N, C-alpha and C positions, 0 to 999 in steps of 0.2 A: 457240601460246602466247597471242597476243592474243585469239583467239576464246574460249579457255578463261577468260581474265580477264574478258572482256566478259560471258560467261555467268555467271561467279561474282558479278560486281557486279550483274547484272540480277536475281538471285534474293535479293539482300540486302534485309532490311527497312530502312525509313528509319532506324531506330535503329542498325542495324549499319553503315549507310553513313555516318552522322554520326560514329559512334565511329571508323571507319576514317580519316575526314578530319580528325579532331581529336585526341583524346588518344592514339590508337593509331597516329598518322601515322608515327612513326619506325620502326614495325615493317614498313613496306611500301616497296618500291622505287618509283622515280619513275614508271615506266611504269604500274604498277598504280594509283598515285594519280591519274594523268592520266585513266585510264579510269573510275575511281570518280567523279572530278569531272564527267566527261561524263555519267555516269549520273545524278548529282545534278541537273545542268542539264536533262536530259531529263524528270525528274520535277517540275521547277520547285520543288524542295525548298529552302526558305530555312533555312540552318543557324542564322541568328540567331533566327528565329521559333521554330524547333524547340527551341533551347537555352532560350528564355525561357518554356517550358512545363514547370513543375516541380510536384511534388506535396507537399502539406503536411498533416500529421496531428498532432493533439494527444492525448497519452496513448493510450488504446485506441480512439479514434475512427477511422472509415474515412478521413476527410480529403477533400481536394478539390484540383483543379488550380488553379494560380495563376501569376502572373509572378514573376520573381526579386525585383523590388522589393516586391511584396506579401508574399512569404515573409520577406524581411528585416525588414519592418515588424512581423512577429509576434514577432521575437526581441527581447525587452524585459526589462529588469532587474526588472520587476514580476511576471514569471512566478513562480507559487508554487514554493516549495522542493520539489525532487525531481520536479517536473513534467517531462514528456517532450514534446519536439517532434521529429517525424521529417520530415526534408526530403530528398526524392529528386530528383536531377537528371534531365535528360531521358533519360539512359542507364539510369535506375533504380538507380544507385549511391546510397547513402543515408548521411546523417549523422543519428544519433540523439542529440539534444542534451538533456542533463539539467542543470537548475539545481541547483547545489550550494550549500553553506553560504557559501563565500567565492568560488567559482569557477564556471566552466562546464565540464562534462565532455562530450566528444563520442566516440561510438562510430562507427567507420567501417565500413560494410558495402559489399562489392563483389559484385554479382550475388547478393544475399541471404546471402552468407557473411561472418561477422565477420572483420575484418582486424586492427584495432588500436583503441586509445583514446588520447585526449590531452586536456589541460586548457588552458583560456584563463583568464587572470586578469581580463580586462575584457570587457565587452560589445562594445566597439569592436573589439578584436582578433578576437573571435569573428566578428563580422559581416563584417569585412574579408576574412578567410580564407574564410568561408562563401560570399561573393559569388564568389570565384575558383573554388571547388569547383562551385557551381551553373552558372557560366559556362563550365565545362570548360577553365579556365585553369590554369597551373601553380601549385601551392600546396605549401607545406612547413610542418612544425612542428618545433620543436627537439627535443622528447622525446615518445616514444610508449610505450604500455604494453600488455601483454597482461593484461587483467583476469582471465583464467582462472587466473592464477598468484597472484592476491591472496588474502589470508587473512581469513576472517570472524572477528571478535572479539566481536561482540555482536549480538543481535537483539531487537527489541521492537516492539509495536504503538504505542508512545508516541513521537510526534515530539518532545515536550517533553524526555523523558529522553535521547533520541538527540542532540538539539541540545546538551544539557548536556555530554555526553561530547565531542561534536565541538568545542565551544567551548574545550576544554582540550587538543585535539590539536596546536594551533599549526601548525607547518610539516609535520606528518606527512601524507603523501599518503594520501588516503582517498576513498571514495565510499560511497553508500548504494544497495544493490540493493533496488528496490521490488517489490511483488507483480506489477507489470506484467511484470517480467523473470523473477522466481522462480516465478510462478504459485502462490504460497503462498495457500492458501484462508483462512487466518486473518488475512491482512493484515499479516504480519510484515515489518518493515523490517530489513535486514541491513547492518551496518557492516563494510565491507571496507577493509583497509589494505595498503599495499605490503609485501611480505615482509620487507624490510629493517627495517621499523618495528613488526613484529608484537609483539615483547616489550614495547616501550615503550608501545604503544597498549593492550595487554592490561592493563598495570599501571594505566593511567588508568581503564579500564572497571571494573577490580576495585575501585578506590577509590570509584567512584560506587556500585557495588553495596553496599559497606560503608555508605555514607551512607543508602542505602535501608533496610538492615537496622536502622540506628539510628532511622530514622523508625518502622519496625515496633515496635521496643522502646519508643519514646516513646508510641506509640498504646496498647500493652499497659499501660504504666504509668498513662496517663491513664484507661484503663478501670477500673483498680482504685481510682482516686481519685474516679471518677464526675464528672469535669470534662468534661461533654458538649460544651460549646461549643469548648473547646480541642482536644478529641479530634476533633471534626468538622473543624477546620482542618487537622489532620494528615491525615485521610482525604481531604480535598479535594486536598491536595498529592499524595498517593499515587495517587488516581484519575487524575491527569494523568501521573504518572511511570511507573506500572505498571498501565495500564488493562486488561491481560489477567489480572490476579490477581482471580479472582472473589470471594475472601474480602474484599478491600478494598471492593467494591461491596456485598456482603452486610452487612458490619459498618457501613458508612456508612449503608445503608438503615435499620438498626436504630436508629442514633443519631438520624437524622432523624425517625423515629417518636417517639422520646423527646422531641424538641424540637417535636413537633406540626407538622412540615413535611412533610405527608403526600404531596403531589404529587411532591416531590423524592424522597421515600422510595420511591415506586412505581417511578420510573425507575431508581434504584440496584438495587432488587431484581430488576427485569426484566433489567437488564444482567447480574446474577449468574446468572440462569437461562440466558440466551443463552450466556454464557461457559462455564458449568459442565456443562450437560447432555450434550454430546457426549463428555465425558471423565470422567464419574463413575467413581470407582474407580481413577483413574490418578494423580491429583496431590495430592488434598487430604486432610489429616489434621485431626482435631478435638482442640482443647484446651478444657477447661472454662474459661469466663470468666463474666461476669455475664449474666443474662437480658435479654430485650428490654423487659420491663415491660409486655408485652401479655398480657392474660388468655388463658389456654389455651396460651401458647407457652412451652415448657419447655426447648427445645433451646438450648445455649449458642451463643455466636458462634464463627465459624470461626477456626482458626489462620491467621495471616497468611502463614506461611511454607509454601511447597509443599515437602514433605519428600521426599527421595530416600533409599532404603534400599539398602545394598549387600548385605545378607544376605536370608534368606528369611523374616524376621519378618513376621507377619501384620499388615496395616494395618487399622485400624478406621475406616470411612468414615462421614461424617455423613449423616443423613437430612435434610439441610437443604432439600431440595426440598419436603418436607411442611411444614417450618417456614415457608418462604416462602409456601406456599399459605395457611397459617393467617394469616400477617401480611396478605396481600392481601385475604383474606376479611374480616378485621377492619377494614381501611381502607375496604373497599367498603360496610360498614355506614354509614359517615359520608359516603361519596361514591359513591352508587349510580349516578350518571350518568357516571362516569369510564370511558371505553372502554379506556384503557390498562391498568387493573386487569383488566378482562375479558380483554384480549388476553394478559396474563401468565398468568391462570388457564387460558386455553385452551391455551397452550403447554405448561403443566405437565400438563394432562389428556392432550394428545397424546403426550407423552413417557411417560406411564403407560399408554398404549394404551387410555385410556378415551374412545373416540371419541364416544360419545353425549354425555358431559359436555362435551367440547370443542365439539361442534356446537352445544350449547345456549348455551355462552358466546359463540360467534360469532353466533348468532341474537339474543342479547341485545345484542350490539354493534350489529347492524343495526337493532334496534328503536330504539336511541338515535340512531344515525347511519346512515341507509339507504344512503348513498353511500360507506361505509367500504370501500375497496378491499381492504385486508388481510383483513377478515372475509369479503367476497364470494369472494375467491380461495381462502382456506383452507376455507371451508364447501363450496364446489363440489368441491374435491379430496377432502375427507373423505366426502362423499356417494358419490363414485365408489368408494371403497375399503371402505365399510361392507358 
């Protein structure tokens, strides 16, 4: 029996030996622990030093080894909202800590498997319990949650809009799933709530959606009155609250052209290109509104509302990509050295599969800025596929 235990302890890794002598100690008989302790002494393995070697990573970085005190120093109330800190103790059990609107949320992983989640109201409470976790000491929390059962009620790329909804949730338990967890390629943030509060939270989200619709209506009304300055203020708000609505950026770009704020117009139009090209024919419907005032541009502005049809009615999609191209070419006549305009035109040409034109735009960018990395990278790629 003793020989078998001696052999068993001898083949343990240092991590397995430390786990046996610390957090799993109650699972073993006294004789086994004596032999395990003898093996530790034979290796001159310091449990204190071993425990003080933890791993810290922020967001999706690889991270680095550090001491417990160094790790705790990184846990600070100035951490950006929804940022992630992953802290693994010496046994590679981990806390994934997320900064929430009013609290801290911790996801507990054991041997890479998700176990549970829990909240801390203050940074001090978090750091005190975290120290015990990292030090392999006994720690407890009052309430834990399985976030796999929580309900999604809203998603958006807009932190501003999400914060607006969260500020009205009060004591409703919630968290935000970031693209780091969801792997969402569009950067969507998903608001999750405890199942008990799903209906109440959904009503709050719906009220805020209604307010957005009212802003859409206000913008439409101002378009008819041709009050461009006030209309732009509405679109500035909408671009923060619904940044994934390409029509907002397209319309904002047109208004900025009217106001002769051309550099800003270029950025809005490029944002519309980037948002819209992967999903043309899926979301956007066109309503006649006023023109942009640019010679040669006859397409109306885009409808603000992404329509969903439950029947098989044919949707008519805007050829707004051609319209943006006309707008950018017009602005380029006044700003021929603007590489952002050329980049936008190159993106459009690529999407139209007009590789020769796209290459020429990237060469024009490099003629203005020989160190432009985007132009260098895209041009090299396009030359390969020509």
